[in-house]
C-alpha positions, -999 to 999 in steps of 0.1 A, spaced: -649 -749 -206 -630 -717 -204 -630 -701 -169 -634 -664 -163 -600 -646 -163 -600 -638 -126 -607 -673 -114 -575 -684 -96 -584 -717 -80 -611 -741 -69 -602 -760 -37 -621 -790 -24 -614 -790 13 -628 -824 20 -602 -840 -3 -576 -812 2 -571 -809 -36 -573 -781 -61 -598 -789 -89 -586 -758 -108 -555 -737 -107 -547 -707 -129 -512 -703 -143 -504 -675 -118 -517 -695 -89 -497 -725 -99 -466 -704 -100 -472 -690 -66 -477 -724 -49 -449 -743 -67 -426 -742 -37 -453 -746 -10 -459 -776 11 -496 -784 5 -497 -815 27 -512 -797 57 -534 -773 38 -570 -773 51 -601 -752 53 -589 -740 88 -555 -726 76 -565 -715 41 -567 -678 48 -531 -678 62 -520 -698 32 -533 -671 8 -514 -644 27 -482 -664 26 -483 -667 -12 -488 -630 -16 -525 -624 -21 -539 -592 -7 -574 -577 -5 -579 -581 -43 -584 -618 -37 -620 -628 -31 -623 -663 -16 -658 -676 -15 -666 -706 7 -695 -727 -4 -707 -754 21 -730 -782 9 -742 -815 23 -770 -838 29 -785 -861 55 -786 -899 53 -816 -920 63 -797 -931 94 -794 -896 107 -758 -891 97 -747 -862 76 -721 -854 50 -708 -819 46 -681 -803 25 -668 -768 20 -653 -758 -14 -633 -725 -18 -634 -705 -50 -607 -679 -54 -611 -648 -76 -581 -625 -81 -596 -591 -90 -560 -578 -94 -560 -594 -129 -592 -577 -142 -586 -546 -162 
């Protein structure tokens, strides 16, 4: 699959991993410590690596309930850099 040109990253916050990184995004984070990256500090992280108001980060939360009443929820973050669209 070929992603759209302005997709910068896909971040799975429950696993704290990037499922997709564009070349530009990979270059921006190469000297960053990602060990403490989480959903809670993600906005500050984007500012630190130089993204401005042309970055659209969409948070998508999904989950389900188990028969025992317990639930499982996750939030994924999709980043679109509209600065690269001409």
